[in-house]
N, C-alpha and C positions, 0 to 999 in steps of 0.2 A: 907728291911726297916722295922723296928719294929714300933709299934704304941701303945701309952699309952692312954687309955680312959681318957678324960679331966675331967669327972664328973660322979660319980656313978649313977646319975639320968638318964644317957644315956645308961645304960647297956641293955635296951630292944629296942635299936634303930639300924637302919641301917644308915650307913654313906655314903652319896652321895657326890661326889666331882668333882670340876672343877679345873684343874691345868693349870697354866701359860697361862691363857686367855689373849692374847695380844691385847691391845686397845690403840688408840691415845687419849689423854685426854688434855684438856685445863686446866692445873693445875700448880700451883706455886705461890709463893709470891714475888719472885725477878723479876725485870724487864726483865732480859734475859730469864726467864722461860715463860714470857707472850708473847714472840715473835712468838712462834709456839707450837702446841700441842706436848706433850711429850709421849714417849712410856711408858706404864705402864703394869706390869704383875699383874693379879688378880688371887688369889687362894681362893676357897670357899669350905668349908665343911658344909653340911647340915645334921643334925641328925633328922631322921624321925622315929617315932615309928613303929616297925615291924607290929603291928596290922593294921596300916594304910598304909603300903607300901609293903605288900606281895601279889602280884597279884595271883588271882585264875584263871583268864581267859587270862593271857598274854596280857593285854590291857594297853596302856599308861594312860588311865583314872584312873587306879588303883594305880598309883604311883605319886610322885612329878616329873614332867618333867624337864629335864635339860634345856630346852628352857626357862623355867621360870627364872632361874638364869641369863642366858644371857640377857633376856629381862629387868630384873631389872637393870643390869649393864648399858645396852644401854640407858635406860630411864634416869638414873642419869647423865650420861655423856652428854646427849642431853640437860639437863637443863642449861648448861653453865659453866662458869669458876668456878673452885674449887681452893681455896687457899692452903689447906693442905691435905695430904694423910689421916690424922686422920679423917677429915670431910668426905672424900670419903668412907673410911671404915665404919664409923658410919652410914652414910646414906644407904649404901648397906645392912649392917647387919640389920638395923631397918626394912627395906622393906622386906627382906627375912624372918625375924622372924614374920612378920605380917601375913604370910601364915599359916593358921590353921594346915596344915600338918607338919609344921616344929617345933620341940621342942627346938633346939639349932642351933647356927650358928657360924662358924669361918670364918672371912674374913681377907685376907692378901693382901695388895697392895705393890708393889715395883717398884722403878724406876731403870732400869738397866743401864742408860746412864749418871748418875750424876757424879760419880767420876771414873777416869781412873784406880785407884788402888784397886777397889773392884767390885764385881760382881753386887751388887744391894744394895739399901737402901730402907727400907720399914717400914710398920706399920702393926700390927695385932690386931684384936679385937675378943673376944670370948664372946658370950652371950647365956644365957639359959632363955627360957620362964619362967616367974614367974607363980606361982600357977599351976604347972604341976600336972595333975591328972593321976593316973595310969589307965590301962584298966579296964572296968567294966564288 
């Protein structure tokens, strides 16, 4: 699988990712969607500057921990009903980008059970921290 860097500001970053994190979410605007939680797949890419994510002592405290991503997702889902996937993506992306160690984030959510004739329907958002300063 090839990969294209989404922004030249990220050329000095490491990309951490979480793929197809499956969660049950109280999401939807239609009445039939409100009857029960729906299965959602969440994909996340975090772009973390190499200077802040290259461990010298092989310790988890020297990097952005994957648990952080899962905790952000769980906390948003626990807040209650969400109408739109766009809202879910935006909320997760904003919270992840608030971490000082993260320069950019891509969040994708998809519902695999909506239509019988396609694998999934979803939304993706990409955000870069404003006023990024290079290493000093």
